[in-house]
VOGULUM-998679 format. One record per residue (C-alpha): residue number from 1; z, y, x; residue in one letter. Coordinates in steps of 0.5 Angstrom, whole numbers, plus 500, padded with zeros to 3 digits. Example, Ala and Ser with C-alpha at 12.3 -4.5 7.8 and 13.67 -1.06 7.14 Angstrom:
<pts>
   num    c3    c2    c1   residu
     1   516   491   525        A
     2   514   498   527        S
</pts>
This chain:
<pts>
   num    c3    c2    c1   residu
     1   500   500   500        X
     2   501   505   506        X
     3   494   504   508        X
     4   491   505   502        X
     5   496   511   501        X
     6   493   514   508        X
     7   486   512   506        X
     8   486   515   499        X
     9   490   521   502        X
    10   484   523   506        X
    11   479   522   500        X
    12   482   526   494        X
    13   475   526   491        X
    14   475   518   491        X
    15   481   518   488        X
    16   479   522   482        X
    17   473   518   481        X
    18   477   511   481        X
    19   481   514   476        X
    20   475   516   472        X
    21   473   509   472        X
    22   477   506   466        X
    23   474   512   462        X
    24   467   510   464        X
    25   468   503   462        X
    26   471   505   455        X
    27   465   509   454        X
    28   460   503   456        X
    29   464   499   451        X
    30   464   504   445        X
    31   457   505   446        X
    32   454   498   447        X
    33   458   496   441        X
    34   455   501   436        X
    35   462   505   435        X
    36   458   512   438        X
    37   452   515   435        X
    38   447   518   439        X
    39   450   525   439        X
    40   457   523   440        X
    41   454   519   446        X
    42   452   525   449        X
    43   458   529   447        X
    44   463   524   450        X
    45   459   524   457        X
    46   459   532   457        X
    47   466   533   454        X
    48   468   528   460        X
    49   465   532   465        X
    50   468   538   462        X
    51   475   536   463        X
    52   474   532   469        X
    53   471   539   472        X
    54   477   543   470        X
    55   482   538   472        X
    56   479   537   479        X
    57   476   544   480        X
    58   480   549   476        X
    59   477   556   475        X
    60   471   554   480        X
    61   469   549   475        X
    62   465   556   472        X
    63   460   555   478        X
    64   458   549   474        X
    65   458   551   467        X
    66   454   558   469        X
    67   449   553   472        X
    68   448   549   466        X
    69   448   555   461        X
    70   442   558   465        X
    71   439   552   465        X
    72   440   551   457        X
    73   437   559   456        X
    74   431   558   460        X
    75   429   551   457        X
    76   430   555   450        X
    77   426   561   452        X
    78   422   560   458        X
    79   415   557   457        X
    80   414   550   461        X
    81   409   553   466        X
    82   414   558   469        X
    83   420   555   468        X
    84   421   551   475        X
    85   420   558   479        X
    86   426   561   475        X
    87   431   555   475        X
    88   429   554   482        X
    89   430   561   484        X
    90   436   562   480        X
    91   440   556   482        X
    92   439   556   489        X
    93   441   564   490        X
    94   447   562   486        X
    95   449   556   490        X
    96   447   560   497        X
    97   452   566   495        X
    98   458   561   494        X
    99   456   558   501        X
   100   456   564   504        X
   101   462   566   501        X
   102   465   560   504        X
   103   463   562   511        X
   104   466   569   510        X
   105   472   566   508        X
   106   472   561   514        X
   107   469   565   520        X
   108   470   572   518        X
   109   477   572   514        X
   110   479   566   518        X
   111   482   563   512        X
   112   482   555   510        X
   113   477   554   504        X
   114   481   552   497        X
   115   479   544   497        X
   116   478   546   489        X
   117   472   550   491        X
   118   469   545   496        X
   119   469   540   491        X
   120   466   545   486        X
   121   461   546   491        X
   122   459   539   492        X
   123   458   538   485        X
   124   454   544   485        X
   125   449   541   490        X
   126   449   535   486        X
   127   447   540   480        X
   128   442   543   483        X
   129   438   537   484        X
   130   439   535   477        X
   131   436   542   474        X
   132   431   542   479        X
   133   429   535   477        X
   134   429   537   470        X
   135   425   544   471        X
   136   419   540   475        X
   137   419   534   469        X
   138   418   540   464        X
   139   413   544   469        X
   140   409   537   470        X
   141   409   535   462        X
   142   414   529   463        X
   143   418   532   458        X
   144   415   533   452        X
   145   418   537   446        X
   146   418   544   444        X
   147   419   550   449        X
   148   419   557   449        X
   149   421   562   443        X
   150   417   559   438        X
   151   421   553   438        X
   152   425   553   431        X
   153   430   546   433        X
   154   431   548   440        X
   155   438   548   439        X
   156   439   541   438        X
   157   434   539   443        X
   158   438   542   448        X
   159   444   537   448        X
   160   441   532   453        X
   161   439   537   458        X
   162   447   540   458        X
   163   449   533   458        X
   164   445   531   464        X
   165   448   536   468        X
   166   455   535   466        X
   167   456   527   465        X
   168   462   525   468        X
   169   460   519   472        X
   170   456   523   476        X
   171   459   530   476        X
   172   463   528   483        X
   173   458   524   486        X
   174   451   522   486        X
   175   446   518   486        X
   176   441   522   483        X
   177   439   519   476        X
   178   432   522   473        X
   179   433   525   467        X
   180   428   520   463        X
   181   432   515   465        X
   182   438   518   463        X
   183   436   520   456        X
   184   433   513   455        X
   185   439   510   457        X
   186   443   514   452        X
   187   438   513   446        X
   188   438   505   448        X
   189   444   503   450        X
   190   446   500   443        X
   191   439   497   442        X
   192   438   494   448        X
   193   445   494   452        X
   194   446   492   459        X
   195   450   486   461        X
   196   457   488   462        X
   197   459   491   469        X
   198   466   488   469        X
   199   463   483   474        X
   200   460   487   479        X
   201   466   493   479        X
   202   471   489   483        X
   203   466   487   488        X
   204   464   494   489        X
   205   471   497   489        X
   206   472   492   495        X
   207   466   494   499        X
   208   469   501   498        X
   209   475   499   501        X
   210   472   495   506        X
   211   468   501   509        X
   212   475   506   508        X
   213   479   500   512        X
   214   473   500   518        X
   215   473   508   518        X
   216   481   508   519        X
   217   480   503   524        X
   218   475   506   528        X
   219   479   513   527        X
   220   485   509   530        X
   221   481   507   536        X
   222   479   514   537        X
   223   486   517   537        X
   224   488   512   542        X
   225   483   515   547        X
   226   485   520   552        X
   227   479   525   550        X
   228   480   529   543        X
   229   475   534   541        X
   230   480   540   544        X
   231   481   536   550        X
   232   481   540   557        X
   233   479   534   560        X
   234   471   535   560        X
   235   466   532   556        X
   236   467   525   552        X
   237   462   519   553        X
   238   456   517   549        X
   239   460   511   546        X
   240   466   516   544        X
   241   461   520   541        X
   242   457   515   537        X
   243   464   512   534        X
   244   466   519   532        X
   245   459   520   528        X
   246   459   513   525        X
   247   466   515   522        X
   248   463   521   519        X
   249   457   516   516        X
   250   462   511   514        X
   251   465   517   510        X
   252   459   518   506        X
   253   458   510   505        X
   254   464   510   502        X
   255   463   516   497        X
   256   456   513   495        X
   257   459   506   494        X
   258   464   509   489        X
   259   459   513   486        X
   260   455   508   485        X
   261   460   504   482        X
   262   462   509   477        X
   263   455   510   474        X
   264   455   502   473        X
   265   462   502   470        X
   266   458   507   464        X
   267   452   502   464        X
   268   447   506   469        X
   269   444   503   474        X
   270   442   496   471        X
   271   435   494   474        X
   272   434   487   471        X
   273   436   480   472        X
   274   435   476   479        X
   275   432   469   480        X
   276   438   465   478        X
   277   440   469   472        X
   278   445   474   475        X
   279   445   482   473        X
   280   442   486   478        X
   281   446   493   479        X
   282   442   497   484        X
   283   438   501   480        X
   284   441   507   482        X
   285   443   507   489        X
   286   443   512   495        X
   287   442   506   500        X
   288   445   500   503        X
   289   450   501   509        X
   290   448   495   513        X
   291   440   496   512        X
   292   441   504   514        X
   293   445   502   520        X
   294   440   497   522        X
   295   434   502   522        X
   296   430   501   528        X
   297   426   508   528        X
   298   429   515   526        X
   299   423   516   521        X
   300   426   510   517        X
   301   433   512   518        X
   302   431   518   515        X
   303   428   515   509        X
   304   433   510   507        X
   305   439   515   508        X
   306   442   518   502        X
   307   436   515   498        X
   308   436   519   492        X
   309   436   525   495        X
   310   431   524   500        X
   311   426   522   494        X
   312   428   529   491        X
   313   427   533   497        X
   314   420   529   498        X
   315   418   531   491        X
   316   421   538   491        X
   317   418   540   498        X
   318   415   535   502        X
   319   409   534   497        X
   320   408   541   495        X
   321   407   544   502        X
   322   401   543   506        X
   323   403   547   512        X
   324   408   543   516        X
   325   411   539   510        X
   326   416   536   515        X
   327   419   542   518        X
   328   419   545   511        X
   329   423   539   508        X
   330   428   539   513        X
   331   429   546   513        X
   332   430   547   506        X
   333   435   541   507        X
   334   439   546   511        X
   335   439   551   506        X
   336   441   546   501        X
   337   447   544   505        X
   338   449   551   506        X
   339   446   554   512        X
   340   451   553   517        X
   341   449   554   524        X
   342   450   546   526        X
   343   446   544   520        X
   344   440   549   522        X
   345   440   546   529        X
   346   442   539   526        X
   347   436   538   521        X
   348   431   542   525        X
   349   433   537   531        X
   350   432   531   526        X
   351   425   534   524        X
   352   423   534   531        X
   353   426   527   532        X
   354   422   524   526        X
   355   415   527   529        X
   356   417   525   536        X
   357   418   518   533        X
   358   411   518   530        X
   359   408   519   536        X
   360   412   515   540        X
   361   411   509   536        X
   362   403   510   535        X
   363   403   510   543        X
   364   407   504   544        X
   365   406   499   539        X
   366   399   497   541        X
   367   402   496   548        X
   368   407   491   545        X
   369   403   485   546        X
   370   408   480   548        X
   371   414   477   544        X
   372   419   479   549        X
   373   416   486   550        X
   374   417   487   542        X
   375   424   485   542        X
   376   426   489   548        X
   377   422   495   544        X
   378   426   494   538        X
   379   433   494   541        X
   380   431   500   545        X
   381   429   504   539        X
   382   435   502   535        X
   383   439   505   541        X
   384   435   511   541        X
   385   435   512   533        X
   386   443   511   533        X
   387   444   516   539        X
   388   439   521   535        X
   389   443   520   528        X
   390   449   521   532        X
   391   447   528   535        X
   392   444   530   528        X
   393   451   528   524        X
   394   455   531   529        X
   395   452   538   529        X
   396   451   538   522        X
   397   459   536   521        X
   398   462   540   526        X
   399   458   546   523        X
   400   460   552   527        X
   401   456   555   533        X
   402   461   554   538        X
   403   462   546   536        X
   404   454   546   537        X
   405   455   549   544        X
   406   460   544   546        X
   407   456   538   543        X
   408   450   541   548        X
   409   454   540   554        X
   410   455   533   553        X
   411   451   527   555        X
   412   448   526   548        X
   413   445   533   549        X
   414   439   529   553        X
   415   437   525   546        X
   416   434   531   543        X
   417   431   534   549        X
   418   427   527   550        X
   419   425   528   543        X
   420   422   535   545        X
   421   419   531   551        X
   422   415   526   547        X
   423   412   531   543        X
   424   409   535   549        X
   425   407   529   553        X
   426   404   524   547        X
</pts>
């Protein structure tokens, strides 16, 4: 119990999600048994999100409610052809304002940011994904209906949009669920109900606990080390930095796992039956930790990391720009994350590493004519990928400019330089 207290004390967001699990299961049972009408299903999920936001974020829950109100107003009054530009512009300005306000508190006032604001900003970033996905769907004609001032029954049709932005299983964590998938789930849950998720929930909770335990063990290893981030004894070794970056990644993996579990508890994420007749609940996932960590190329790691967000970035940015789409995508990702100095350096460095990976792979792959060369190249490529990702994660998570300069004075700084060399040499 002491270990669990330590693990969850460092992850209060995860505690909130675990406490929400019974309510998600309750909604699933009531909806599948036909006790909730269509409107009541939408209202139940929305009301749960409102209560959860107020309880966990306090006054900062208004950040989410303002974005939801703006989306509803624009969907009600705006024509589909213009709606994406307005929603995208207003939402990113709103989110950026609060990111800059947090930086003002941290760097100018030297104050500790209220954890409730941090939680609200995390939820606001997820909400930005939802509202921009909806606006793209409307603009592209994937959502049919009456829009604009001539609509007479628009008020009732706004309920799905409001519910989609605030439904409680995905309020504090992803993965991003497409609007069409969410609406189909709500409308058909009592007609074609998914299998009970109770069989898969304990397994996913155990996986979350295993990831947290591994993170705790690795943190203990680093604490036993002579070196610390504030140590005057010089720069740490590559192994120390790699373990630190792995700890930071494990924090992401555990949050993805519990978020996926919470969505499954409500009934979202069922993707069909396996060959042996078992229910498969991988329809909503940000990635499998083992599959991500065994990636042998930087570009493959980038595609697998935070899968639904990566797909959102490709749709929102990459496929809409003809000039330098990769740099535009990673640059926008830095903007979406808050434009901290470490994030700008980290994401642009990641873009360079991906381009270098493409060039290096294209040059070397035809020359791997023997099995042992292929195995050696695969192993070396995995090590290189791990070092690149370690450098990116440390830069983006440390955030501050002085931390980035400290990172540049360590041995791991050679890795991004190698990526730049690949671009010039190849």
